[in-house]
C-alpha positions in Angstrom: 0.8 8.5 -7.2 2.9 7.9 -4.1 2.9 4.3 -4.4 3.8 4.1 -7.9 6.8 6.5 -7.0 7.9 4.2 -4.0 8.1 1.0 -6.1 9.2 2.6 -9.6 13.0 2.4 -8.3 12.3 -1.5 -7.6 11.2 -1.7 -11.5 13.4 0.7 -13.2 15.3 -0.6 -16.4 13.1 -4.1 -16.3 11.0 -4.5 -19.2 7.4 -5.5 -18.7 8.3 -8.6 -20.7 10.9 -9.5 -17.9 8.5 -8.5 -15.3 5.9 -10.7 -16.5 8.5 -13.9 -15.9 9.2 -12.9 -12.2 6.4 -15.4 -11.1 7.7 -18.3 -13.2 11.0 -17.8 -12.3 10.4 -18.0 -8.7 8.0 -20.9 -9.1 10.8 -22.9 -11.1 13.6 -21.9 -8.6 11.5 -23.1 -5.8 10.5 -26.3 -7.6 14.4 -26.9 -8.5 15.2 -26.2 -5.2 13.1 -28.9 -3.7 14.0 -31.4 -6.6 17.0 -30.5 -8.8 15.7 -33.1 -11.4 12.3 -31.0 -11.8 11.3 -29.8 -15.2 12.3 -26.3 -15.0 13.1 -25.3 -18.6 12.7 -21.6 -18.2 15.4 -20.9 -15.5 17.4 -23.9 -16.9 17.7 -21.6 -20.3 18.5 -18.6 -18.3 21.3 -20.5 -16.4 22.7 -22.0 -19.8 22.5 -18.6 -21.7 24.3 -16.7 -18.8 26.9 -19.7 -18.3 26.2 -20.0 -14.8 25.0 -23.0 -12.3 21.5 -23.8 -11.5 22.6 -23.5 -8.0 23.7 -19.9 -8.4 20.7 -18.8 -10.4 18.5 -20.3 -8.0 19.9 -18.6 -5.1 19.9 -15.0 -7.1 16.1 -15.5 -8.0 15.2 -16.7 -4.6 17.0 -13.7 -2.9 15.9 -11.1 -5.7 12.1 -12.4 -5.0 12.3 -11.9 -1.4 13.6 -8.4 -1.5 11.2 -7.6 -4.3 8.3 -9.1 -2.2 9.4 -7.2 1.2 10.0 -4.0 -0.4 6.4 -4.2 -2.4 4.7 -5.4 0.8 5.8 -2.1 2.5 4.7 0.0 -0.3 1.3 -1.7 -0.4 0.8 -1.3 3.5 1.7 2.2 3.2 -0.5 2.8 0.5 -3.5 0.7 2.2 -2.8 2.9 5.4 -3.0 6.3 3.4 -6.4 5.1 1.9 -7.5 3.9 5.2 -7.0 7.4 6.6 -8.8 9.3 3.8 -11.8 6.8 4.3 -11.2 4.8 0.9 
């Protein structure tokens, strides 16, 4: 319960459908950053729909993914420490 509460603010207002795309977005963003000619249909569609460049969208995705991953790692580490303390 504590873990769920500690990460719920990270996901508030984000539908499960959108959350399900996080991994694909990050993967495509990293692929595009390595090769701007790479096939990245999902994020290209997002950029076009938003009216922003791929450069801007890719940086947004990479930054948000890093923030999310750091916060999630801290929350999971705290959860695991509590489990260790009670012998789980």
